[in-house]
C-alpha positions as CSV (number, residue, x, y, z in Angstrom):
1,X,70.3,15.2,-19.1
2,X,68.1,15.1,-16.1
3,X,65.5,13.0,-17.9
4,X,68.1,10.4,-18.9
5,X,69.3,10.3,-15.4
6,X,65.8,9.7,-14.1
7,X,65.4,6.8,-16.6
8,X,68.7,5.3,-15.5
9,X,67.7,5.5,-11.9
10,X,64.4,4.0,-12.7
11,X,66.0,1.1,-14.6
12,X,68.2,0.3,-11.6
13,X,65.3,0.2,-9.1
14,X,65.2,-3.0,-7.1
15,X,61.6,-3.7,-8.2
16,X,59.7,-3.3,-11.4
17,X,56.1,-3.5,-12.5
18,X,55.5,-6.5,-14.9
19,X,52.6,-6.6,-17.4
20,X,51.1,-10.0,-16.6
21,X,48.9,-10.2,-19.7
22,X,51.9,-9.4,-21.9
23,X,53.9,-12.1,-20.1
24,X,51.2,-14.7,-20.7
25,X,50.8,-13.7,-24.3
26,X,54.5,-14.0,-25.0
27,X,54.7,-17.3,-23.2
28,X,51.8,-18.9,-25.1
29,X,53.0,-17.5,-28.4
30,X,56.4,-19.1,-27.8
31,X,54.6,-22.3,-26.7
32,X,56.3,-22.3,-23.3
33,X,54.8,-23.9,-20.2
34,X,54.5,-22.2,-16.8
35,X,56.6,-25.1,-15.4
36,X,59.5,-24.3,-17.9
37,X,59.4,-20.6,-17.1
38,X,59.3,-21.3,-13.4
39,X,62.3,-23.6,-13.6
40,X,64.3,-20.9,-15.5
41,X,63.4,-18.1,-13.0
42,X,63.7,-20.3,-10.0
43,X,60.2,-19.9,-8.6
44,X,57.1,-22.0,-8.4
45,X,54.4,-22.3,-11.2
46,X,52.0,-20.7,-8.7
47,X,54.2,-17.6,-8.6
48,X,54.3,-17.5,-12.5
49,X,50.5,-17.7,-12.5
50,X,50.2,-14.9,-10.0
51,X,52.6,-12.7,-12.1
52,X,50.5,-13.4,-15.2
53,X,47.3,-12.5,-13.4
54,X,48.8,-9.2,-12.0
55,X,48.5,-10.4,-8.4
56,X,51.6,-8.4,-7.5
57,X,52.0,-4.7,-8.2
58,X,55.8,-5.2,-8.6
59,X,58.4,-8.0,-8.6
60,X,62.1,-8.0,-7.9
61,X,64.1,-6.8,-10.7
62,X,66.4,-9.8,-10.9
63,X,63.3,-12.1,-11.1
64,X,62.0,-9.9,-13.9
65,X,65.3,-10.2,-15.8
66,X,65.2,-14.0,-15.4
67,X,61.6,-14.0,-16.6
68,X,62.6,-12.0,-19.8
69,X,65.4,-14.6,-20.4
70,X,62.9,-17.5,-20.1
71,X,60.6,-15.8,-22.5
72,X,63.4,-15.0,-24.9
73,X,62.6,-11.2,-25.0
74,X,64.1,-8.0,-23.8
75,X,63.1,-6.9,-20.3
76,X,61.4,-3.8,-21.6
77,X,58.9,-5.9,-23.5
78,X,57.3,-7.3,-20.4
79,X,57.3,-4.1,-18.3
80,X,54.3,-1.9,-17.9
81,X,54.5,1.4,-19.7
82,X,54.0,3.3,-16.5
83,X,55.6,1.5,-13.5
84,X,54.3,2.1,-10.1
85,X,56.8,3.2,-7.3
86,X,59.3,0.5,-6.5
87,X,58.7,-1.7,-3.5
88,X,61.3,-3.4,-1.4
89,X,59.7,-6.8,-1.7
90,X,56.9,-8.5,-3.7
91,X,53.5,-7.8,-2.2
92,X,50.4,-9.6,-3.3
93,X,47.3,-7.6,-4.1
94,X,44.4,-8.2,-1.7
95,X,41.8,-10.7,-2.8
96,X,38.5,-9.1,-3.8
97,X,35.1,-10.6,-4.3
98,X,36.4,-14.1,-3.3
99,X,32.9,-15.1,-2.3
100,X,31.5,-14.3,-5.7
101,X,34.3,-16.1,-7.4
102,X,33.7,-19.2,-5.3
103,X,30.0,-19.2,-6.0
104,X,30.6,-18.9,-9.7
105,X,33.1,-21.8,-9.5
106,X,30.6,-24.0,-7.7
107,X,27.9,-23.2,-10.3
108,X,30.4,-24.1,-13.0
109,X,31.2,-27.4,-11.3
110,X,27.5,-28.3,-11.0
111,X,26.8,-27.5,-14.6
112,X,29.8,-29.5,-15.7
113,X,28.7,-32.5,-13.7
114,X,25.2,-32.2,-15.2
115,X,26.5,-32.0,-18.7
116,X,28.8,-35.0,-18.2
117,X,25.9,-37.0,-16.7
118,X,23.7,-36.2,-19.7
119,X,26.5,-37.0,-22.1
120,X,27.3,-40.5,-20.7
121,X,23.6,-41.3,-20.5
122,X,23.2,-40.3,-24.1
123,X,26.3,-42.3,-25.1
124,X,24.8,-45.4,-23.4
125,X,21.5,-45.2,-25.3
126,X,22.8,-44.0,-28.6
127,X,23.4,-46.7,-31.3
128,X,27.0,-47.0,-32.6
129,X,27.1,-47.9,-36.3
130,X,30.1,-49.3,-38.3
131,X,30.1,-49.8,-42.1
132,X,31.9,-52.8,-43.8
133,X,32.8,-52.4,-47.5
134,X,34.8,-54.5,-49.9
135,X,38.0,-52.9,-51.0
136,X,37.3,-53.2,-54.8
137,X,34.4,-53.1,-57.2
138,X,34.1,-52.9,-61.0
139,X,31.7,-50.7,-63.1
140,X,28.3,-52.4,-63.3
141,X,29.1,-54.9,-60.5
142,X,26.8,-55.6,-57.5
143,X,28.7,-55.4,-54.2
144,X,27.8,-56.2,-50.6
145,X,27.5,-53.5,-47.9
146,X,26.9,-54.2,-44.2
147,X,26.3,-51.8,-41.3
148,X,26.6,-53.3,-37.8
149,X,24.9,-51.3,-35.1
150,X,25.6,-51.8,-31.4
151,X,22.9,-50.8,-28.9
152,X,24.5,-50.6,-25.5
153,X,21.3,-50.0,-23.5
154,X,18.8,-52.8,-22.9
155,X,15.9,-50.3,-23.4
156,X,17.3,-48.5,-26.5
157,X,14.7,-46.8,-28.5
158,X,14.3,-47.1,-32.3
159,X,16.5,-45.2,-34.6
160,X,16.7,-44.1,-38.3
161,X,19.7,-45.2,-40.4
162,X,20.5,-43.0,-43.5
163,X,23.0,-44.1,-46.2
164,X,24.1,-41.9,-49.1
165,X,25.4,-43.9,-52.1
166,X,28.1,-42.6,-54.5
167,X,26.9,-40.7,-57.5
168,X,25.3,-43.0,-60.1
169,X,25.1,-46.0,-57.8
170,X,21.7,-47.5,-56.8
171,X,20.3,-49.8,-54.1
172,X,19.6,-53.3,-55.4
173,X,18.1,-55.0,-52.3
174,X,18.4,-54.9,-48.5
175,X,17.6,-56.6,-45.3
176,X,15.7,-55.3,-43.4
177,X,13.9,-54.2,-46.5
178,X,14.0,-50.5,-47.3
179,X,10.7,-48.7,-47.5
180,X,9.0,-48.6,-50.9
181,X,10.5,-46.0,-53.4
182,X,14.0,-46.2,-52.0
183,X,15.6,-48.2,-54.8
184,X,16.0,-45.2,-57.1
185,X,17.2,-42.7,-54.5
186,X,20.7,-41.7,-53.7
187,X,19.9,-41.6,-50.0
188,X,18.4,-44.7,-48.5
189,X,16.7,-44.8,-45.1
190,X,15.7,-47.5,-42.8
191,X,13.5,-47.3,-39.7
192,X,14.9,-49.7,-37.1
193,X,12.5,-50.5,-34.1
194,X,13.6,-50.5,-30.5
195,X,15.6,-53.4,-29.1
196,X,18.9,-54.3,-27.6
197,X,22.2,-55.9,-28.7
198,X,23.7,-55.8,-32.1
199,X,21.8,-55.6,-35.4
200,X,23.1,-55.8,-39.0
201,X,21.6,-53.9,-41.9
202,X,22.7,-55.6,-45.1
203,X,22.3,-54.2,-48.6
204,X,23.7,-54.6,-52.1
205,X,24.7,-51.7,-54.3
206,X,25.0,-51.6,-58.1
207,X,28.1,-49.6,-59.2
208,X,27.4,-47.1,-61.9
209,X,28.3,-48.7,-65.3
210,X,29.9,-45.4,-66.3
211,X,32.1,-45.2,-63.2
212,X,35.7,-44.4,-64.1
213,X,38.5,-46.8,-63.1
214,X,41.1,-45.9,-60.5
215,X,38.6,-43.7,-58.6
216,X,37.4,-43.8,-55.0
217,X,33.7,-44.0,-54.4
218,X,32.7,-42.5,-51.1
219,X,29.8,-43.6,-48.8
220,X,28.4,-41.4,-46.1
221,X,25.6,-42.1,-43.6
222,X,24.3,-41.4,-40.1
223,X,22.0,-42.6,-37.4
224,X,19.2,-40.4,-35.9
225,X,18.0,-41.4,-32.4
226,X,16.2,-39.8,-29.5
227,X,17.3,-39.8,-25.9
228,X,16.2,-37.8,-22.9
229,X,13.8,-35.9,-25.2
230,X,16.6,-34.8,-27.5
231,X,17.3,-35.9,-31.1
232,X,20.9,-37.0,-31.7
233,X,22.6,-37.5,-35.1
234,X,25.8,-39.6,-35.3
235,X,27.9,-40.4,-38.3
236,X,28.3,-44.0,-39.4
237,X,31.9,-45.1,-38.8
238,X,34.0,-47.9,-40.3
239,X,34.8,-48.2,-44.0
240,X,33.9,-45.2,-46.3
241,X,35.5,-45.8,-49.7
242,X,35.4,-48.5,-52.4
243,X,38.1,-48.3,-55.1
244,X,36.5,-48.7,-58.6
245,X,38.8,-51.0,-60.6
246,X,38.7,-54.0,-62.8
247,X,38.7,-56.2,-59.7
248,X,35.9,-58.4,-58.2
249,X,34.7,-57.5,-54.8
250,X,35.6,-60.9,-53.4
251,X,39.2,-60.5,-54.6
252,X,40.4,-58.6,-51.5
253,X,43.9,-58.0,-52.7
254,X,43.0,-57.2,-56.3
255,X,45.5,-59.7,-57.8
256,X,43.1,-61.1,-60.5
257,X,42.1,-64.3,-58.8
258,X,40.1,-65.5,-55.8
259,X,42.2,-67.9,-53.8
260,X,41.5,-70.2,-50.9
261,X,41.9,-67.5,-48.3
262,X,39.3,-65.3,-50.0
263,X,36.7,-67.9,-51.1
264,X,35.4,-68.8,-47.5
265,X,34.8,-65.2,-46.4
266,X,33.0,-64.6,-49.7
267,X,30.9,-67.7,-49.3
268,X,29.8,-66.9,-45.7
269,X,28.9,-63.3,-46.7
270,X,27.0,-64.5,-49.8
271,X,25.1,-67.0,-47.7
272,X,24.4,-64.3,-45.0
273,X,23.1,-62.0,-47.7
274,X,21.3,-64.6,-49.7
275,X,18.5,-63.2,-51.9
276,X,20.1,-59.7,-52.1
277,X,21.6,-60.2,-55.6
278,X,25.2,-61.3,-55.1
279,X,26.5,-63.6,-57.9
280,X,27.9,-66.6,-56.2
281,X,28.3,-68.7,-59.4
282,X,30.8,-66.2,-60.8
283,X,32.8,-66.2,-57.6
284,X,32.9,-70.0,-57.5
285,X,33.9,-70.2,-61.2
286,X,36.8,-67.8,-60.7
287,X,38.0,-69.8,-57.6
288,X,38.0,-73.0,-59.6
289,X,39.9,-71.3,-62.5
290,X,43.3,-69.6,-62.8
291,X,41.8,-66.2,-62.4
292,X,39.7,-63.6,-64.2
293,X,39.9,-60.5,-66.3
294,X,37.4,-57.7,-66.5
295,X,35.9,-57.0,-69.9
296,X,35.4,-53.2,-70.2
297,X,33.0,-53.5,-73.1
298,X,30.8,-56.2,-71.7
299,X,31.0,-54.8,-68.2
300,X,31.5,-58.3,-67.0
301,X,34.2,-60.7,-65.6
302,X,35.7,-63.3,-67.9
303,X,37.0,-66.5,-66.2
304,X,40.6,-67.5,-67.2
305,X,40.7,-71.3,-67.3
């Protein structure tokens, strides 16, 4: 009886000891902000922060009850297992080692500024590559691929471009030319000298004749450059997938014909990549006809007149 009476007296004490770490854990688990909790309790966010960091040995009981309501838990769940003697009012704990904390904070700020400075210098000198692919391609067809690289710094150093072709595909030709021995490899590499402005690496790829229809062929690649004595690798952005279908690469909507809106972009691209193996005669013949069909056996396009 005496023990229960003591517990009852304790529960009615004007102040209670709150477990700050438990309060923070419950709040974060319930995805509640300090601002929301502060509004419910009727205090400032700074006060909530002090409670969570155990800056007060005790807080007023009515505040603790409001805090439990805000956190949607029972009051007992946020109290310390062993409460310290009740205090008439909230009293902050004395600040200790404030000089050490300030020194550590200043060191952190200096390191952050240095890291940010290095990051932005690196971003300024690192090349940004974007790949452009046609939407469609047929088994056995030769398609165009272009990678436009932007160099933001006037004194950008050279870089390496690496492209990994889909399984069974092969490089036909490129400009700038790829080093000898690259045509039979899945990964093709170019060494681009130092310079400024934008540069375009163009190449043609032969789709594997055995490629299955209605499948997506994925390209991956990256640039490797050096800045401030450090090597940096960055993934090539832009287009990543070509859909293998019975559609010509110049037929951008895959409707079985090359119309007036599609012929000019195909012409300009073919001229830009002249000598790299694109078949302009077939494109022009399809445009002059009603359309085309893809012959699975011959692995070729048949013009429909």
